C-alpha positions as CSV (number, residue, x, y, z in Angstrom):
1,M,14.4,21.8,76.6
2,P,13.4,20.8,72.4
3,N,14.6,17.6,71.0
4,R,17.3,17.5,68.7
5,K,18.8,15.7,65.9
6,P,21.7,13.4,66.2
7,R,24.6,15.6,64.5
8,A,25.0,12.6,61.6
9,A,21.8,12.7,61.2
10,V,22.1,15.9,60.7
11,A,24.6,15.5,57.8
12,V,22.5,13.1,56.2
13,A,19.4,15.0,55.9
14,G,21.2,17.8,54.9
15,L,23.1,15.8,52.1
16,L,20.2,14.3,50.7
17,T,18.4,18.2,50.5
18,A,21.4,19.2,48.6
19,L,21.5,16.5,46.3
20,A,18.0,16.8,45.2
21,F,18.0,20.1,44.3
22,G,21.0,19.0,42.1
23,G,24.5,18.5,44.4
24,A,25.7,18.9,47.5
25,F,28.2,21.9,49.2
26,G,28.8,23.9,46.0
27,G,28.4,21.0,43.5
28,T,27.5,21.9,40.0
29,P,23.3,20.7,39.2
30,A,23.6,17.5,37.7
31,Q,22.8,18.1,33.7
32,A,19.7,15.9,32.0
33,Q,21.1,13.9,29.4
34,T,20.8,15.6,25.7
35,R,18.1,13.7,23.6
36,T,19.8,11.9,20.8
37,D,16.5,10.4,19.6
38,L,13.7,12.2,16.9
39,I,10.0,11.3,16.8
40,V,9.2,13.0,13.1
41,G,5.1,13.0,12.4
42,M,4.1,12.6,8.7
43,A,0.5,12.7,7.5
44,L,1.3,10.1,4.6
45,E,3.2,7.1,4.5
46,P,5.5,6.4,1.4
47,P,5.0,3.5,-0.9
48,H,7.9,3.2,-1.2
49,L,11.6,4.2,-0.3
50,D,13.3,4.6,-3.2
51,P,13.4,8.4,-4.8
52,T,14.2,7.0,-8.2
53,A,11.6,4.8,-9.2
54,G,7.9,6.7,-7.7
55,A,6.0,10.1,-7.9
56,A,5.0,10.6,-3.9
57,A,6.4,12.9,-1.9
58,A,6.3,11.2,1.0
59,I,9.1,9.3,-0.7
60,K,11.8,12.2,-0.8
61,E,10.2,13.3,2.3
62,V,11.9,10.3,4.4
63,T,14.8,9.9,2.5
64,Y,16.3,13.0,0.8
65,A,19.4,14.6,2.5
66,N,18.8,11.7,5.2
67,L,19.5,8.9,3.4
68,Y,20.1,9.5,-0.4
69,E,22.3,11.7,-2.1
70,P,22.3,13.2,-5.3
71,L,25.2,14.7,-6.8
72,T,24.2,18.6,-5.5
73,R,21.2,19.5,-3.2
74,V,19.0,21.7,-2.2
75,D,20.2,23.9,1.4
76,A,17.1,25.1,3.7
77,E,17.6,28.4,1.7
78,G,16.7,27.1,-1.6
79,N,20.5,26.9,-2.5
80,V,22.3,24.2,-4.8
81,V,25.3,23.4,-2.5
82,P,27.8,20.3,-2.6
83,A,26.6,16.4,-2.0
84,L,28.1,13.7,-3.2
85,A,30.4,16.1,-5.8
86,R,32.5,18.2,-3.5
87,T,33.3,21.2,-6.3
88,W,32.1,21.4,-10.4
89,T,32.8,23.3,-13.6
90,V,30.8,23.9,-16.2
91,S,32.4,24.7,-19.7
92,E,31.3,28.1,-21.4
93,D,28.3,26.6,-23.6
94,G,26.9,25.3,-20.8
95,L,27.2,21.7,-21.9
96,T,30.0,20.0,-20.3
97,Y,29.6,19.6,-16.7
98,R,32.7,17.8,-14.6
99,F,32.2,16.8,-11.2
100,T,34.5,15.8,-8.4
101,L,33.3,13.0,-6.3
102,R,33.9,13.2,-2.5
103,S,36.9,10.9,-1.8
104,G,35.5,9.2,1.2
105,A,32.1,8.6,-0.3
106,R,30.3,4.9,1.3
107,F,27.4,3.5,0.3
108,H,25.6,2.2,3.7
109,D,26.3,-1.4,2.7
110,G,30.5,-0.3,3.2
111,T,31.2,-0.1,-0.8
112,A,33.2,2.4,-1.8
113,C,30.2,5.2,-3.7
114,D,32.6,6.1,-7.0
115,S,32.2,7.6,-10.5
116,A,31.0,4.2,-12.0
117,D,28.0,4.2,-9.8
118,V,27.0,8.0,-11.1
119,K,26.7,6.7,-14.4
120,F,24.6,3.4,-13.4
121,S,22.4,5.8,-11.3
122,L,22.4,8.8,-14.6
123,D,22.1,6.3,-17.6
124,R,19.2,4.4,-15.3
125,A,17.1,7.6,-14.8
126,R,17.6,8.2,-18.7
127,A,17.4,5.1,-20.3
128,A,14.1,4.1,-22.5
129,D,12.7,1.7,-19.6
130,S,13.3,4.3,-16.9
131,V,10.6,4.4,-14.5
132,N,11.8,7.3,-12.7
133,A,8.9,10.1,-11.9
134,Q,11.1,13.0,-13.0
135,K,12.9,11.7,-16.4
136,A,12.7,14.7,-18.6
137,Y,15.3,15.8,-15.7
138,F,17.2,13.3,-17.6
139,A,16.7,13.9,-20.8
140,S,19.6,16.9,-22.2
141,I,21.7,14.1,-21.1
142,A,24.2,13.2,-24.4
143,S,26.9,10.9,-22.5
144,V,27.9,10.1,-18.7
145,D,32.1,10.0,-18.8
146,T,34.1,8.7,-16.1
147,P,37.9,9.4,-16.9
148,D,38.5,8.0,-13.1
149,P,36.9,6.8,-9.8
150,G,36.7,10.6,-8.6
151,T,35.7,12.2,-11.9
152,V,32.0,12.0,-13.2
153,V,31.6,14.0,-16.9
154,V,28.4,14.8,-18.0
155,T,27.9,16.2,-21.8
156,L,24.5,17.6,-22.7
157,S,22.7,17.8,-26.1
158,R,21.2,21.2,-25.3
159,P,22.3,23.7,-23.1
160,D,20.4,23.4,-19.7
161,G,19.5,26.0,-17.1
162,L,18.4,24.1,-14.6
163,F,20.7,21.0,-14.8
164,L,22.1,21.2,-11.4
165,F,18.7,22.1,-9.8
166,H,17.7,19.5,-11.1
167,M,20.4,17.0,-10.2
168,A,20.0,18.3,-6.9
169,S,16.5,16.1,-6.5
170,G,15.8,13.4,-4.8
171,D,14.9,11.8,-8.2
172,A,18.6,11.9,-9.2
173,A,19.7,10.3,-5.9
174,I,22.9,8.3,-6.6
175,V,22.4,4.5,-5.6
176,A,24.9,1.0,-6.0
177,P,23.9,-1.4,-9.1
178,E,23.9,-4.1,-6.5
179,S,21.2,-2.4,-4.3
180,A,19.1,-0.4,-7.1
181,A,16.6,-3.2,-7.2
182,T,15.2,-3.8,-3.8
183,N,16.0,0.2,-2.9
184,K,12.3,0.3,-2.3
185,Q,12.2,-2.2,0.6
186,K,16.1,-1.9,1.7
187,P,17.5,1.4,0.9
188,V,21.1,1.2,0.5
189,G,22.1,5.1,0.4
190,T,24.9,7.3,0.9
191,G,24.0,9.5,3.8
192,P,24.5,10.2,6.9
193,F,22.0,8.3,8.1
194,K,20.9,4.5,7.2
195,F,17.6,2.4,7.6
196,D,17.4,0.5,10.0
197,R,13.6,-0.6,10.1
198,W,9.6,0.0,8.2
199,V,6.8,-0.8,10.3
200,A,3.5,-0.5,8.0
201,G,1.7,1.3,8.6
202,D,3.9,2.8,11.8
203,R,6.9,4.3,11.1
204,V,10.0,3.9,9.2
205,V,13.3,3.8,11.2
206,L,16.9,5.3,10.8
207,V,20.1,5.4,12.6
208,R,23.1,7.6,12.1
209,N,25.5,5.9,9.7
210,P,29.0,5.7,11.5
211,D,31.2,5.7,8.4
212,Y,29.9,8.4,7.0
213,D,32.5,11.1,5.3
214,G,30.8,13.8,6.0
215,P,29.9,16.2,9.6
216,K,27.9,13.7,11.7
217,P,24.1,14.5,12.4
218,A,23.5,15.2,16.4
219,L,21.1,12.7,16.0
220,E,21.6,9.1,16.4
221,R,18.4,7.7,15.9
222,V,14.9,8.9,13.6
223,S,11.3,8.2,14.0
224,F,9.5,8.7,11.1
225,R,5.5,8.1,12.2
226,F,2.8,8.1,9.9
227,I,-0.8,9.6,11.6
228,S,-3.0,10.5,8.4
229,D,-6.4,10.9,11.3
230,P,-6.1,15.1,12.4
231,A,-7.4,14.5,15.7
232,A,-4.6,12.4,16.2
233,Q,-2.2,14.1,14.9
234,V,-3.4,16.5,17.5
235,A,-2.8,14.2,20.3
236,A,0.0,12.9,19.3
237,L,1.8,16.0,19.7
238,K,0.2,16.9,22.5
239,A,0.6,13.6,24.3
240,G,5.0,14.0,22.9
241,D,4.4,11.0,21.2
242,V,5.8,12.9,18.3
243,D,8.4,15.6,18.5
244,A,7.8,17.7,15.6
245,F,4.6,17.4,12.6
246,T,5.7,19.1,9.5
247,L,2.9,20.1,6.7
248,F,0.6,19.9,10.1
249,S,-2.3,20.6,8.1
250,T,-5.4,20.9,11.1
251,Y,-5.3,24.6,11.0
252,E,-8.1,25.0,13.5
253,A,-5.7,23.7,16.2
254,L,-2.4,26.0,15.4
255,P,-4.3,28.7,18.1
256,E,-3.8,26.5,20.9
257,F,-0.7,25.0,20.0
258,R,0.2,28.7,19.7
259,N,-0.4,29.5,23.0
260,D,1.4,26.3,24.7
261,P,5.1,27.0,25.6
262,K,5.9,23.7,24.9
263,F,5.5,24.5,21.1
264,T,7.1,26.3,19.0
265,V,4.8,26.7,15.6
266,T,6.7,27.9,12.5
267,V,4.5,28.7,9.2
268,G,7.1,29.0,5.7
269,T,6.5,28.3,2.2
270,T,6.6,25.5,-0.3
271,E,6.8,24.8,-3.5
272,G,3.3,23.3,-3.4
273,E,1.3,24.9,-6.2
274,T,-2.5,23.8,-5.5
275,I,-4.8,23.1,-8.8
276,L,-8.0,22.0,-9.3
277,S,-6.3,19.6,-12.2
278,T,-8.0,19.6,-15.6
279,N,-8.4,17.0,-17.9
280,N,-7.7,19.1,-20.8
281,A,-8.4,16.3,-23.6
282,R,-11.9,15.4,-22.5
283,K,-15.0,17.5,-23.2
284,P,-15.9,19.2,-22.3
285,F,-12.7,21.1,-21.0
286,D,-11.5,20.8,-23.9
287,D,-12.8,24.2,-24.2
288,V,-11.2,27.2,-23.1
289,R,-14.6,28.9,-22.0
290,V,-15.6,25.9,-19.6
291,R,-11.7,26.5,-18.4
292,R,-12.3,29.9,-17.9
293,A,-15.4,29.8,-16.4
294,M,-14.9,27.3,-13.4
295,A,-11.4,30.0,-12.9
296,H,-14.2,33.4,-12.2
297,A,-16.4,30.4,-10.6
298,I,-13.9,30.1,-7.2
299,D,-13.5,32.2,-4.7
300,R,-9.8,32.2,-4.0
301,K,-10.0,33.8,-1.0
302,T,-12.9,31.7,0.8
303,L,-11.2,28.9,0.0
304,I,-8.4,29.7,1.8
305,E,-9.9,30.4,4.5
306,G,-11.9,27.5,4.9
307,V,-9.0,25.1,4.2
308,L,-6.3,27.0,5.6
309,Y,-7.9,29.0,7.7
310,G,-5.4,31.8,6.1
311,N,-2.7,29.9,6.0
312,G,-1.5,30.2,2.2
313,A,-1.4,33.1,-0.7
314,A,-3.6,33.2,-3.5
315,I,-1.9,31.5,-7.0
316,G,-2.7,32.9,-10.3
317,S,-1.0,30.3,-12.4
318,H,2.0,27.6,-12.0
319,F,4.1,29.8,-10.2
320,P,5.4,30.4,-6.2
321,P,5.0,33.7,-5.2
322,H,8.0,34.1,-3.3
323,R,10.7,32.6,-6.7
324,A,12.1,35.4,-8.6
325,G,10.0,35.9,-11.5
326,Y,6.8,35.7,-10.0
327,V,3.9,37.3,-11.7
328,D,0.7,38.5,-9.7
329,L,-2.0,37.3,-12.4
330,T,-4.3,36.5,-9.4
331,G,-6.8,39.2,-10.9
332,L,-6.6,37.9,-13.9
333,Y,-10.5,35.7,-13.1
334,P,-11.6,38.3,-10.3
335,Y,-14.3,35.6,-8.6
336,D,-17.6,36.4,-10.7
337,P,-20.5,33.6,-11.2
338,A,-22.6,35.2,-13.8
339,K,-20.0,35.7,-15.9
340,A,-19.0,32.5,-15.4
341,K,-22.2,31.4,-16.7
342,A,-22.2,33.8,-19.3
343,L,-19.1,31.6,-20.8
344,L,-20.4,28.5,-20.0
345,A,-23.7,28.8,-21.9
346,E,-21.9,30.2,-25.1
347,A,-19.9,27.5,-25.0
348,G,-22.7,26.1,-25.4
349,H,-23.7,24.6,-21.6
350,P,-25.9,27.3,-20.4
351,N,-27.3,24.9,-18.3
352,G,-24.3,23.3,-16.6
353,F,-23.0,19.7,-16.9
354,E,-22.1,17.0,-14.3
355,T,-18.9,15.6,-13.8
356,T,-16.2,13.8,-11.4
357,L,-14.0,15.8,-9.3
358,R,-11.5,12.6,-7.9
359,L,-9.7,13.6,-5.1
360,P,-6.1,12.1,-2.9
361,P,-6.4,12.1,0.8
362,P,-4.4,15.1,1.6
363,P,-6.8,16.8,3.7
364,Y,-6.2,20.0,1.8
365,A,-8.3,18.2,-1.5
366,R,-10.3,16.7,1.1
367,R,-11.4,20.0,2.5
368,G,-11.3,21.8,-0.6
369,G,-12.8,19.6,-3.3
370,E,-15.8,20.2,-1.7
371,L,-15.7,24.0,-1.4
372,V,-14.6,24.0,-4.9
373,A,-17.5,21.5,-5.8
374,A,-19.8,23.6,-4.0
375,M,-18.6,26.8,-5.7
376,L,-19.1,25.1,-9.4
377,A,-22.6,23.9,-8.9
378,E,-23.4,27.3,-8.3
379,I,-23.3,28.1,-11.8
380,G,-24.7,24.8,-13.3
381,I,-21.9,22.5,-12.7
382,R,-22.5,19.4,-10.9
383,V,-19.6,18.0,-9.5
384,R,-20.0,13.9,-8.2
385,I,-16.8,13.6,-5.9
386,E,-14.9,10.3,-5.3
387,P,-12.4,10.0,-2.7
388,M,-9.3,8.0,-3.7
389,E,-6.4,6.4,-1.8
390,W,-2.8,8.0,-2.4
391,A,-2.4,4.3,-5.0
392,A,-5.9,4.4,-7.1
393,W,-5.2,7.9,-7.5
394,L,-1.6,7.6,-8.6
395,E,-2.5,4.7,-10.9
396,M,-5.8,6.5,-12.6
397,V,-5.2,10.0,-12.3
398,F,-1.3,10.3,-12.8
399,K,0.1,7.6,-14.8
400,G,-3.8,6.7,-16.4
401,K,-4.9,10.0,-17.5
402,D,-8.6,8.9,-16.5
403,Y,-10.4,11.8,-14.5
404,D,-12.6,15.0,-15.6
405,L,-10.9,16.6,-12.1
406,S,-8.9,16.4,-9.7
407,M,-7.6,18.8,-6.4
408,I,-3.4,18.6,-6.1
409,A,-0.5,20.3,-4.7
410,H,2.5,20.3,-7.4
411,T,5.4,19.9,-4.5
412,E,8.6,19.6,-6.9
413,P,10.4,22.7,-7.3
414,L,10.2,24.9,-10.9
415,D,7.8,22.8,-12.0
416,I,6.3,24.8,-14.9
417,D,8.5,22.7,-17.0
418,V,5.4,20.4,-16.9
419,Y,3.1,22.0,-19.0
420,G,5.5,21.5,-21.9
421,R,5.5,16.8,-21.5
422,A,2.8,15.9,-24.1
423,D,2.7,12.5,-22.1
424,Y,1.7,14.9,-18.4
425,Y,-1.6,14.2,-17.0
426,F,-3.5,17.2,-17.4
427,N,-3.0,16.9,-21.2
428,Y,-2.2,20.2,-22.4
429,R,-0.4,20.8,-25.7
430,N,1.0,24.3,-27.1
431,D,4.0,24.8,-29.2
432,R,4.6,28.0,-27.9
433,F,4.8,27.0,-24.4
434,K,7.6,24.2,-25.9
435,A,9.3,27.1,-27.4
436,L,9.3,29.1,-24.0
437,D,10.5,26.1,-22.9
438,E,13.0,25.6,-24.9
439,E,14.4,29.3,-24.7
440,L,14.6,29.0,-21.1
441,N,17.3,25.4,-21.6
442,R,19.0,27.8,-23.6
443,T,19.4,31.2,-21.2
444,Q,21.5,31.9,-18.0
445,D,20.9,35.0,-17.4
446,P,19.1,35.5,-14.8
447,A,16.8,38.7,-15.6
448,K,16.5,37.1,-19.2
449,R,15.2,33.3,-17.6
450,N,12.6,35.0,-15.0
451,A,11.1,37.5,-18.2
452,L,10.7,33.9,-20.2
453,Y,9.1,32.6,-16.8
454,G,6.5,35.5,-17.0
455,D,5.2,34.8,-20.3
456,Q,4.6,31.2,-19.8
457,Q,2.9,31.7,-16.8
458,R,0.2,34.3,-18.3
459,L,0.5,31.8,-21.3
460,L,-0.5,29.1,-19.1
461,A,-2.8,31.5,-17.3
462,E,-4.8,32.8,-20.5
463,D,-5.2,29.5,-21.3
464,A,-6.4,28.4,-17.7
465,V,-5.2,25.1,-18.0
466,N,-6.2,24.7,-14.8
467,G,-8.0,26.3,-11.8
468,F,-4.9,27.6,-10.1
469,L,-5.6,28.0,-6.5
470,F,-2.8,28.5,-3.7
471,M,0.6,27.9,-2.7
472,L,0.8,25.2,-0.3
473,P,1.9,26.6,3.4
474,S,5.1,24.6,5.2
475,V,3.4,24.4,9.3
476,T,5.1,22.7,11.4
477,V,4.1,22.0,15.1
478,Q,7.4,21.3,17.1
479,N,8.5,20.6,20.2
480,A,9.8,23.8,21.9
481,K,13.2,22.7,22.6
482,L,13.9,21.1,19.4
483,A,16.4,23.0,16.7
484,G,17.5,22.8,13.2
485,M,14.0,22.1,11.5
486,W,13.6,23.9,8.2
487,T,10.6,26.0,8.0
488,N,10.6,26.7,4.6
489,R,10.5,23.3,1.9
490,P,12.5,24.2,-1.2
491,V,12.4,20.6,-2.1
492,Q,10.5,17.7,-0.8
493,A,12.1,17.3,2.6
494,N,12.0,16.3,5.9
495,D,15.8,16.7,6.2
496,V,16.7,16.1,9.7
497,T,20.6,16.1,9.2
498,G,20.9,19.7,11.1
499,V,18.5,18.8,14.1
500,S,19.6,18.5,17.5
501,W,17.6,19.2,21.2
502,K,18.6,22.6,23.1
């Protein structure tokens, strides 16, 4: 007769088995606790955390919509929607904007955010001593009035067709006078997340703002980790040290992630026109024939394959293909080394010349710079490459305009207007372009605005102001259980306010 376990032992064994599989005697399986933390990988660390006082995109990638709020904001589809201003009206002549603010908005230090703070922020941005990287966004403001704490009236000196769009930028974030001076290291905003800590060289941590007056985010804690090395980025994703990596540029690794069900790979659009920045005031680049020669020397198809592994679109001027108003000018300067050499000879450089290419840190710039240098060498332009860190590049190239050539993605949305700024680092001056820009500012009709954008694109292409290369793609590799990350990047942002775990 076989041995039998006592009935009590059998019952205990059955109970343990049932519990191991999630429940006993018909009970509901135990639910895994939903995660409320997120770790986002970024290639670049911001120099500071005040978007109203710096040009580096990484500042806004951490802070936009998460920590700071402007009057209006741009959503995932690129639409201008309410932010601190819940409603607004515009006068018929387009000169007066009346904003009604959210009544419950408060800064992270507990103080109320009212019309006085908006006035302070806009006046600070347009002041003579302003350090705002997009000071031109505020140039049309004639006055800012505060009839009551919940109302702001902005009067313009001239119509500005992009005013609401510009007020949705990180550069237009509303800050308090009490904390403005220390926002670079201890940021205080009104957003759904607030600053927790910054471990230099490693991460910035934000935590959910319990006092936020709008919809609360699903996440309680978000860490932005800074990993510049491409191999380390891949390793961090595979090890689960980061949950998502935005603007992922190790394109050669994408097939591996696409074939792994633990990950999702999205490829969207950005506003990042990637250009061979050219100092138009420095010889020999002040000669349009030299600039056109360089345009003919660059094989954009090879460049996109070599740098982006095919994940990008060629451009022929400074305008993104996904926007209304785009004109395809990629055929204006077909790859033609013989034509390029002829133009150089016509410009007095039959044997070419020597020049310097100063490159910032992003992989697309470092890889792309090497390829561009090789292409220019084929027509006799001997390029000396100087890799630079961000701080040095911003100081020397962007601010100091001390360079011959550079390579950078301009990621501000609808930023074709920078070519009308006499002090911009391209050193490009064209009265016809400025006239078109002024007409754009007076124009509200979308079709007419698009026609003017087309005229501007053609003018920049004909002048070969810069080498117009490709649009930087928005590639995100993320945990497959993550939802709500933006696919496209209509502004410089890693907006995690709508992100959650499935």
